[in-house]
N, C-alpha and C positions, 0 to 999 in steps of 0.2 A: 568147317568152312570159315573163311575170314570175310568180314564185311568189306574190307578194302578190295579184296579180289572179286567179291560179288558186284561191286560197283563197276569195275572194269568190264566184267562179263555182261552186265546190264546195258552198258553203253553199246557194246558190240551187237547185242540182240536188238536194241532200239534202232541201230543203223540198218539192220536187215529188215526190220518192220517198216521203216521209212521207204526203202526201195520197193517193198511189196505194195505199199499204198500208192506210190507213184505209178507203178505198173497198172494197178486196178483203176486209178483215176482216168487213165487214157483208154480203158477198155469198157467201162460201164458209164452210164449217164451220171450227171451231177447229183440228181435227186437220190438215186440208188446209192451213190458213193457216200453221201452224207449220212443216210440211214445205216449203211454198213459200218462207217467209222464210229458212229454213236454206239451201236451195239457192241462192236469189238472193244472199244475203249472202256466201256463200263464192265464188260466181262473180264478183260485183262486186269483192270484195277482191282476187281474183287478177288481174282485168283492170286495176284501178287500180294495183296493185303493178308489174305488167309494163309498163304504160303510162308510169308515172313513171320507171322504170328506163331504158326506151328513150329517152324524151325527154331525160333528163339525160345519158345516154351519147352521144347524137347532138348535144348542144348546143342543142336546141330549147327547153329549159327552163333559165332562169338559176337559179343557186343563191340562197339567201337572202342579202339584202344586209346590210351592216353596220348599217344603221339598224334592221332587223328584230331582229338579235341584241341590239342595245342595249336594245330594249324588254324582252327577257327577262333580260338582264344589264346593268344601267345602267353598269357599269364596262368593258364590252367595248370600246366605241369609244375611250375614253381609253387603253386598254392596247394595242390593235392597230391602230386606224384614227384617229389624231389629227386628220386633216383633217375627219372627220365630227364628232368631238367639238368641234372649234373653231368650228363654225357656231353662231351665237347662238340660233337657233331650236331647236337640239338640246340646249340647256342644261336642267338640271333646273328645275322650276318652284318659285319661292320662295313663302312665305306672303304676301309683299307682292303678288305677281302674282295670287294668288287673291282677296285683298281688293280689289285694284284692278279686276279684270275682273268679279268675281262679286258684289261688294258683300254684301248680306244673304243671298244664295244660299249663301255659304260656311257659314252657320249653319243655314239653313232646310233644306238638302238632307240633312244627317245626321239631322235630325228626321224628314224624309220617309221615310228608311230604317226608322226606328223604327215609324212608323205602318204601313208596308208589312208589317213583321213581325207587327204586331198583327192584321192582316186578310189572311191568306195566301190568295192566289188566283194564277191563271196570270199575270194582269197584274202583280200585286205582285212575283211571283218574277222576271218580266222586268225590272221597274224596279230591283229589288235587284241583279240580275246586271249590268245595264247601268250602274248608278251606281257600283258597286264597281270594275268593270273600267275604267270611264272615269276614276275618281279615281286609280287606280294608273297608268294610262298617261299621264295628264296630269301626274302628278308626275315621270315619267321625262323627258319632253320638253315644253317650254313650247308648242311648236307644236300639241300635242294638246289644248290648252285648247279648240280648236274642236270636238273630239269630246266633251269633257266638258261643254260648255255645254248641249246639249239634255238630258243626263241630270240636271244640276243644276237646270235649269228645271222639269222634270217632277216631280222629287222635292220641290222647294220648293213647287210647286203642291199636291202631296198634303198636305204638312205644314201649310201655311197654310190650306188649305180645311178640313182636319180640325179645326184649332184654332178657326177662326171658326165652323164648324158646331157644335162642342161648346159654345162660349160663347153662341151664339144660342139653343141649347136651354136653357141656364141662364137666359137672359133670359125666355124663354117660360114656363118653370116658375115663375120668381120672380114674374112679372106675374100668373100664375094664382093663386099663393098670396096675393099682396097683394089681388087682387080678392075672393078667398074670405074673407079676414080682414075686409075692409071690409064685405062682405055679411053676415057673421055677427055684426055689432055691434062691430067694432073690436078683436076679439081679436088681440093682437100675436103670439100663437102662430102665427097664419097657417095654421091647419088642421093639426092634429097628424097626423103620418104622411106629410105631403107632402115628398117628397124631391127635391132638385135633382139634376142630372146628375152632380154631384160626390159624391153619396151622403151629404149632410149633412141630417139630419132637422131641419126647422124647429122642431119641438117641443122639441129639445134646448136651445134658448135659454131657453125658459120653465123647464125643469127646472133649468138652471144658475142662473137668477135665484132660483128658490125655494131652492136649496141655499145660495146666498150669503146670503139673508135669514135662513134658519134658523141659519146659523153666527154671524151678527152678533147674533141675539136670544138666543143660548145664554147661560144664567146664568154659565157659567165665564168668558165673555169680559168680563163686568162686574167680575169679581174681578181682572182684570188679568193673567190667565194668559197666558204667552208662547205656549204651544201653541195656545190659542184664537185669539190674534191671528194666528198663522201660518195656522191653518185658515181664518180669515175672509179673510185676504189671498189664500190659494189659491182659495177659493170665489169671491172677487170677480174674480180673474184668469180663472177658468173662465167666469164670467158674461160678462166682457168678450169672451173668445174666442168664446163662443157667440153673443153679440150680433153679432159681425162676420160670422157665418154666417146672419144673418137674411135674409129674401127681398130686402129693399131693398139691403143690403150686397152680396149675391150679384149682384144686377142691376147695381149700379154698378161693381163690380169687373169683371164680364163686359164692360160697355160700355168700360171702360178698356182691357182687353186688345184688344178689337176695334178701338178707336180707335188703339191703338199699332200694330196690324198694318196698318191703313190708312195711317198715317204712314210706316211702313217701306216699303210698296209705292210710295207717292208719292215718297219719297226715292230708291228704287231706279230709278224711271222717270226722275227728273231726273238721276241719276248716269249712266244709259245715254245720255241725250241729250248730256250734257256730254262723256262719254267718246268718243262717236262724233264729236262736233264737234271736240274738242281733240286727242285722242290718235290717232285712227284715220282722220282725214280730211285731215290736213295732209301735204304732200309731204315725203318723207324728206330731200331735199337742201336744204330751207330750215329752218333751226333758229330756234326762238323761245325767248327767255329773258325772264323777268319777266312781269308781268301789268298790264293797265290802262295808266296813263300811263307806267309803267316798262318797258313791253314793248320788247324789242330784237330786231330781225330780223337774223340772220346768214346772208348769202347767199353764203358763201365757195365752196361747191361749184360753183354755176352760174358764178360769177365766174372760177374757175380753169379750168373747161371752155371757157368763152368765150375765155379767153386762149389756151388750147391750140389751138383751132380757127383763131385769127387770127394767131398768132405763131410757129407751128412749121410745118415742111415737111409737105406732105400725106402723105408716106410715112414720117413720123417714128413711131418705136415707143416706147411708154411702158412702163416697168417699174414696177409697183406690186403691192401685195398683191391677191389675186384678188377681194376684196370689191367693188372699185370698177371692175372690168373692163367691165361692161355700161354703167355710167354714162359712162366715158371714151369708149367706142366710140360710144354713141348721142348724147351731148351734145357731146363734144369732137371727134368724127369722126376719131379717130386709132386706130391699131392698138395692141393691148396684148400683152404677153408671156403673161399668164395672165388668165383671166376666170372668171365664175361657172360656165361650162360646160366647164372644162378637166378632162378625165377622167384625164389623164396625171399621176399622183402624183409621178413623178420630176421633171416640169417645174415643178410647184408647189414641190416641195422644193428645187429649184435656186434659185428666187427667194428662198425662205426662207433658204437658205444664203448668198446674196448679202447679204441684210439683216443677218444675224447675223455675218458675217465682218468682218475689219478692212478698212480702206479699200483697201489694195493688192489683197487677194484679191477684194474685191467689184468692183473696177474690172475685173479680168480676167474675172470671170463676166459682168459687164454687157456687155463687148465680145464675149464668146462668144455671148451671147444677142442680139447686134446691137441693144441698147437705146440710144436716143438721149437719153432723159430718164428720171429716176427721180422718182416722185411718192410723197410720204408725207403722212399725216394726223397733225396734232399739235394737242393741246388744252390745252397748258400755259398759254396766255394766256386763252383763252375759257372754260376749265373744261369743255370738251367731252370727256366720259369715254370716248367710243367711238373713241379715236384708236389709232394703230399701236403706241404704247408699251405700251398696255394689252393689245394683241393679240400683243405681241412674243414672249412665251413659246410661243405656239402656232406661230409661225414657227420657233422653235428646235426644238420637238418634231417638227413635220412634217419639217423639214430633217434632224433627227437620225434619223428613221425610215428615210431613204435613205442618208444620209452618217453613219455611226456615230461619227465623231470629233467631231460636234457634240453636246455633252452639256449638258443643262439646268443641272446644278449649277455649271457654269463661269460662268453668268450671274447667279448668286445671290450674296448677300453672305456673309461668313464665318459669320453666324448662320443662314444658309439662307433669308433673306428676299429677295423681289424688290424692288429699290429702284433709284432713279436718283440718290440723294443721295450724301453723302460716304462711305457704307459700301458703295457699289456696287463690284462686282469690276472688275478691269482689262479683262477680256474684254467685259463689258457696256459700259464706257466707250469702248472701242476699236471697237465695232461700228458699221457703217454707219448703222444705224437711229438710234442715239444721236446720231451726229454730224450727220446731216441734220436730225433733229428739233430739236436744240438749237443749231444753228448761229446765232451772233450773239444768242442768247437772253439772254446775260448782260448785254446792254445795254438790256434791257427791264424796266421796273418794272411788275409785274403787279398789285400790291396794296399799299395804303398800309401803311407800317411794315415792309415786307418788302424784303429785298435784291434786287438785279437778278438775274434768272434764277430767280425763285421759281415753281415749277410749281404751278398752282392745282388740278390734278387729283390729283396724287400728294401734294401738300402737302409738298414737299421743295424745297430749293434745289438746283439742278443740281450734280451731284457734281464735274464737271470743266468749267472755263471756258476754260482756256488751251489750246485746240486749234485747229488749222487744217485746212482741206480742200484737198487738192492736185489730186485727179483728178476732182472734181465742182465745178460752178460754179452758184451760186444763180441761177436764171432768173426765178422768180416766187414771191412769198409773198402770200397773200390778206390781206384787210383785218384779219381777226381771227386770222391765223396758223394757220388750220385746215388749209389746203392749201398745201404747199410743194413746188415743182418745181425740180429740179436737172438741169442739162445734163451729160451725160457728156462730159468733155473729150476732144478729139482732139489730144493734145500733139504738138508738132512733132518732138521727138526720139524719139517713139515711132511716128510715122505709118508704117504698113506693117511695123512690127517688133514687134507685140504678142506678148507671151509668153502664149499661150493654152493652155498645157499645164495645164489645169485637171482635176484628178482627179474623175471622176464615180463611181468605185466604190472 
């Protein structure tokens, strides 16, 4: 049993218990009900406490997972479970994610909370609680945007409907005032005492106009007094401000707000259609760059998996980071060392250790794991930012969680920056990940006016170009250099005599 599922079931049972208590409250007296509740509450608390203790002691109930504790403490995973923190869907949500996924809902939902506070009821309290909790949890993990979406939709609906309803009332009152003024002989006052929903008296416009006329007709103004001019200007400004609150101005401004809301809703619907079509409906293994006539399809993943399935032995084993395990197995029909369902943290840390070690040590680990090929993802040519170089520090952190001699500062520059340029540390430049990713890259010109070996993702020229690979052999590089596959050599002078004394602890 999972503690996360147990919490959902407990809430369901609590709701049923509440309905039973409400039923009994209307059937028995208050004194008996209080005694009954006290007896039942103490008995249920004792049973629940003993039941949880027994299930945890017998192993029937799993403890809270790292993802759950991360929701309460966003730094928990990065401190204690780096493999959980390394998953992209567990990263904190950025403002760009909110704007991209929610569009105008990012601004309309907070207004909905305000309107819920203005009219407190059971429904509004639920929406406030749901919205605030969903906003918090979605900020901790980007995957929980799925939970936040319904809350943002409902709160936005409350705000937009309240705004449109308010301004529709303004239009109704303004039209009534205009009709009354026209019926009473064209009095522009529009019926004194008629108030719009914004609380502005239409008669105030006439009062302000009269004040302005009186100020300009004052004899002191004819003498050129500065104070009179200022009073006249202030009165004129007041008259202009009052005129803007006339029934027609109120009606036109209300129509403008309603039209703006309609335009926002139409824009939101178009954004949702585009988002579904462009961002969430394309296969993740086919990359698209550019738009219209400049659109470029990069099919490197499928190309590489096709090569694996047709050019390697059927029992070949592929060592790569766990992200691509399912794809290699399903599309390449080859076994992998680790995949998305590997629960053995030590096994994943061993692969991370191999990628972060120098070539000699990495070769020993590859042979120990019985790997025939090593696959890395590289975006230096295609500007694909989701490559293994950008994930490399997570490999170091996960490997260092099991093998304490692997330390993240060793892979940073002297200034503490993560770089692959000239300031990169020797440990970084000697790592297997760097060598496999940048092998022969110095011979490639990626951008006009830049030297060979210029990385378009990191915007650096590769830090070391004069290196060779002895224990691994390049077997395949896709068209855009996104997928690179290297064969683990079986050197003649080492066949059957591998030094596999690799420390695991």
